[in-house]
C-alpha positions in Angstrom: -7.3 33.4 3.2 -4.3 32.8 0.8 -3.6 29.1 0.9 -1.0 26.8 -0.8 -3.7 25.3 -2.8 -4.9 28.7 -4.0 -1.4 29.5 -4.9 -0.8 26.5 -6.9 -4.1 27.0 -8.8 -2.9 30.4 -9.9 0.2 31.9 -11.7 2.4 34.1 -9.7 1.8 37.8 -10.7 5.3 38.4 -11.9 4.7 35.8 -14.7 2.0 37.8 -16.4 4.1 39.9 -18.6 2.3 43.2 -17.6 5.4 45.1 -16.5 7.8 47.4 -18.5 9.9 45.7 -21.3 8.3 42.3 -20.9 9.6 41.0 -24.1 13.1 41.1 -22.6 12.6 41.4 -18.8 10.5 38.6 -17.2 10.8 40.0 -13.7 12.6 42.1 -11.1 13.3 41.0 -7.5 14.3 43.2 -4.7 15.5 41.4 -1.6 16.5 42.7 1.9 18.6 40.9 4.4 17.9 41.6 8.0 18.9 40.2 11.4 17.4 40.7 14.8 19.5 42.7 17.4 20.8 40.5 20.3 20.0 37.2 18.4 22.6 34.6 17.3 22.9 34.4 13.4 21.2 31.3 11.9 24.5 29.7 11.0 25.5 29.5 14.8 22.2 29.3 16.6 20.7 26.4 18.5 17.3 24.9 17.5 15.7 26.7 20.4 17.2 30.1 19.4 16.1 29.6 15.8 12.6 28.7 16.7 12.5 31.8 19.1 13.5 34.0 16.2 10.9 32.6 14.1 8.0 33.3 16.4 9.3 36.8 16.9 9.3 37.4 13.2 5.9 35.6 12.5 4.4 37.8 15.3 5.5 40.9 13.5 4.3 39.7 10.2 0.8 39.1 11.7 0.7 42.8 12.5 1.9 43.9 9.1 -1.0 45.4 7.0 0.8 44.1 3.7 1.0 40.5 5.0 -2.2 40.0 7.0 -3.5 37.3 4.6 -0.1 35.8 3.8 0.5 32.0 3.5 2.9 31.0 6.3 4.6 27.5 6.1 6.8 26.1 8.8 9.4 24.2 6.9 9.5 21.1 9.2 5.8 20.6 8.0 6.7 20.8 4.3 7.6 17.7 2.4 10.4 17.4 -0.3 8.2 17.9 -3.4 6.5 21.1 -1.9 9.9 22.5 -1.0 10.8 21.9 -4.7 7.8 23.8 -5.8 8.5 26.8 -3.5 12.1 26.9 -5.0 10.7 26.7 -8.6 8.3 29.6 -7.8 11.4 31.6 -6.6 9.9 31.8 -3.0 12.8 30.0 -1.4 16.5 29.3 -2.3 18.1 25.9 -2.8 19.8 26.1 0.4 16.6 27.0 2.3 15.1 23.8 0.8 17.4 21.8 3.0 16.6 20.9 6.6 17.1 23.7 9.2 15.7 24.5 12.5 13.2 27.3 12.9 12.7 27.9 9.2 9.6 29.3 7.7 8.4 30.8 4.3 5.9 33.6 4.1 4.0 34.3 0.8 1.6 37.2 0.1 -1.2 37.0 -2.2 -0.1 36.6 -5.9 3.4 36.1 -4.6 4.3 39.7 -5.0 5.9 39.8 -1.6 7.4 36.9 0.3 10.0 36.1 3.0 12.4 33.4 4.2 12.9 33.2 8.0 16.2 31.7 9.3 17.9 31.2 5.9 21.4 32.8 6.0 19.9 35.7 7.8 17.0 35.8 10.2 14.9 37.6 7.6 15.1 37.7 3.7 12.3 39.9 2.6 11.5 40.1 -1.1 9.2 41.7 -3.7 9.0 40.3 -7.3 7.4 42.4 -9.9 6.8 41.7 -13.6 9.1 43.5 -16.2 11.8 46.0 -15.5 10.7 47.6 -12.2 13.6 47.9 -9.6 12.7 51.2 -8.3 8.9 50.3 -7.8 9.8 47.0 -6.3 12.2 48.6 -3.8 9.6 51.3 -2.8 7.1 48.5 -2.0 9.5 46.2 -0.1 11.0 49.3 1.8 7.4 50.1 3.0 6.9 46.6 4.3 10.3 46.6 5.9 9.5 49.8 7.7 6.3 48.4 9.0 8.0 45.2 10.2 10.6 47.3 11.9 8.1 48.8 14.3 7.9 45.4 16.0 11.4 44.2 15.3 14.7 45.6 16.4 17.2 45.0 13.6 20.9 44.5 14.1 22.4 47.9 12.8 25.6 49.6 13.2 26.1 53.4 12.8 29.3 52.7 10.9 28.4 49.6 8.8 24.8 49.7 8.4 22.5 46.6 8.7 24.7 43.7 9.9 24.4 40.5 7.8 25.7 36.9 8.0 27.5 37.6 4.6 30.0 40.5 4.5 28.8 41.4 0.9 25.4 42.1 2.2 26.5 44.5 5.0 25.2 48.0 4.6 21.8 48.3 3.1 21.4 44.5 2.8 19.7 45.0 -0.5 19.9 42.7 -3.6 18.2 44.0 -6.7 18.1 41.4 -9.5 16.5 41.5 -13.0 15.7 38.2 -14.9 16.3 39.0 -18.6 15.8 37.0 -21.7 18.8 37.8 -23.8 18.0 35.5 -26.8 19.3 38.0 -29.4 22.6 38.6 -27.7 23.1 35.0 -27.1 22.5 34.1 -30.9 24.6 36.9 -32.3 27.6 35.9 -30.1 27.8 39.1 -28.3 26.5 37.8 -25.0 30.0 37.1 -23.4 31.3 40.6 -24.1 28.2 42.3 -22.8 28.1 40.2 -19.6 31.8 41.0 -19.2 31.1 44.7 -19.4 28.3 44.4 -16.9 30.5 42.8 -14.4 32.9 45.7 -14.6 30.0 47.9 -13.4 29.8 45.9 -10.3 26.9 43.7 -11.3 26.9 39.8 -11.2 25.2 37.5 -13.7 23.6 34.2 -12.8 21.2 31.7 -14.2 17.4 31.4 -14.0 17.4 30.3 -10.4 20.1 32.7 -9.2 23.3 31.8 -7.4 24.6 28.4 -8.2 22.4 27.9 -11.3 23.4 27.7 -15.0 22.1 29.9 -17.5 19.6 28.1 -19.8 17.6 29.3 -22.8 19.4 32.7 -22.8 17.7 33.6 -19.4 20.1 35.5 -17.0 19.9 37.2 -13.7 21.7 40.4 -13.3 22.0 41.9 -9.9 24.1 44.1 -7.7 27.3 42.6 -6.0 27.7 45.0 -3.0 25.4 46.8 -0.7 27.9 49.0 1.1 28.4 52.7 0.4 25.3 53.5 -1.5 21.7 54.0 -0.5 19.0 51.3 -1.2 17.4 53.7 -3.7 20.8 54.4 -5.5 21.4 50.8 -5.9 17.8 50.3 -7.3 18.3 53.2 -9.6 21.6 51.8 -10.9 20.3 48.3 -11.6 17.4 49.9 -13.4 19.6 52.0 -15.5 22.0 49.2 -16.5 19.2 46.8 -17.1 17.6 49.4 -19.4 20.8 49.6 -21.4 20.9 45.9 -21.6 17.4 45.9 -23.0 18.5 48.4 -25.6 21.4 46.2 -26.6 19.1 43.1 -26.8 16.6 44.9 -29.0 19.5 45.9 -31.3 20.7 42.2 -31.4 17.2 41.1 -32.4 17.0 43.6 -35.1 20.3 42.4 -36.4 19.0 38.8 -36.4 15.9 39.6 -38.5 18.1 41.5 -41.0 20.8 39.0 -41.5 19.3 35.6 -40.8 15.6 35.9 -41.1 14.9 32.5 -42.6 17.0 30.6 -40.0 15.3 32.4 -37.2 11.8 31.7 -38.6 12.8 28.0 -38.9 14.1 27.9 -35.4 10.8 29.5 -34.0 8.5 27.1 -35.9 10.5 24.0 -35.2 10.3 25.0 -31.5 6.6 25.3 -31.8 6.4 21.9 -33.6 8.3 20.2 -30.8 6.5 21.7 -27.9 3.0 21.2 -29.6 3.6 17.6 -30.6 6.4 15.9 -28.3 5.5 13.0 -26.4 8.4 13.2 -24.0 10.4 16.3 -23.1 12.9 17.4 -20.4 12.4 20.6 -18.5 15.8 21.9 -20.1 14.4 21.3 -23.5 11.1 23.1 -22.7 13.2 26.1 -21.4 15.2 26.1 -24.7 12.2 25.8 -27.0 10.2 28.3 -24.9 13.0 30.7 -25.4 12.8 30.4 -29.1 9.1 31.0 -29.1 9.4 34.0 -26.8 11.8 35.5 -29.3 9.4 34.6 -32.1 6.4 36.2 -30.3 8.5 39.4 -29.6 9.5 39.7 -33.3 6.2 38.9 -34.7 7.1 35.7 -36.3 4.4 33.8 -34.4 1.2 35.1 -33.0 0.6 32.8 -30.2 1.1 31.7 -27.4 1.5 35.1 -25.5 4.5 35.9 -23.4 2.5 35.2 -20.1 1.6 31.8 -21.3 5.2 31.0 -22.1 6.4 32.5 -18.8 4.1 30.1 -17.0 5.3 27.1 -18.8 8.9 27.8 -17.7 7.6 27.2 -14.0 4.9 24.6 -14.2 6.9 22.2 -16.2 9.6 22.0 -13.5 9.9 18.6 -11.7 8.4 19.8 -8.4 5.2 21.1 -10.1 4.9 18.0 -12.0 5.3 15.9 -8.9 2.9 18.0 -6.9 0.2 17.9 -9.6 0.4 14.1 -9.9 0.5 13.6 -6.1 3.6 11.3 -6.3 7.2 11.3 -7.0 7.4 10.2 -10.6 10.6 8.8 -12.3 12.5 11.0 -14.7 10.8 9.2 -17.7 7.3 9.6 -16.2 8.1 13.3 -15.7 9.1 13.7 -19.2 6.0 12.2 -20.5 3.8 14.1 -18.1 5.6 17.4 -19.0 5.0 16.8 -22.8 1.3 16.2 -22.2 1.2 19.3 -20.0 2.8 21.4 -22.7 0.6 20.0 -25.5 -2.5 20.8 -23.6 -1.3 24.2 -22.7 -0.6 25.1 -26.4 -3.7 23.4 -27.8 -5.8 25.9 -29.7 -3.4 28.8 -29.2 -2.2 28.9 -32.8 
């Protein structure tokens, strides 16, 4: 049985750097927004209605072959630290971490597939895969969605498609996003123009934790803006194609850096190693910044270790919620910085 303790003891599968283009693309997420026909949307539902919807969805999940061993957490039973952990693992949104009736989170083994119940919509079903894999991720989440639909009657219009709380999700209800490490483009000063060009193609750009989060360490989420007028597969293919072009531009920028500023780049990478391997206090923002430099150094062969998977994991386990959960308490900011530095040093010990 997949439990929260098991989940905490293992890294999410999307962090393992096993997918396509792992030096640039950390992960791909495909999310479907669905609502149940005849039920009030979460924004307007009573507590009783929300709880009724939750039980209907959990009943369907229990019959889904892909989710038979999934972890199910009713959010009223989850404390603030655990909610923060779930958000840091990209299983719930910041809005979902707030109090709300009838909410639940569902996480399959390895966190490959998960779902939120009664966030903005009744059901937010998602798949997160390592690397650049929009089409593969869509195919998996589509199979699970079809299986759930055997026991759930979705709100659907022949004219508009799937009906959702937010108009931008009406149609297919699909959101395809790629989490990319654009360190080269950021350092060559080309990032603003590239992101502007991407927005003209109908894609949006956000930070590491999606909507409402700032970009840090050269990490950006690129996703489709609208879901109406195209099929789910077409949207997945479009994001995969544009993200593939983005990967090529990032590789070109990295090559330019090694040609024109090799010594400064090497100095940045080794300074980052020195700070992470020796610091006694460090913030999560600084870990992300220095891990970004190390990821770039590993990708360019400047430094041999740690590997990309280890650096990906550090980006998650050094966040405040994980540190608080590990310590079994709510530490102060200073205590977190000390504990974070200790965790990073232990993680890097013997890797170089």
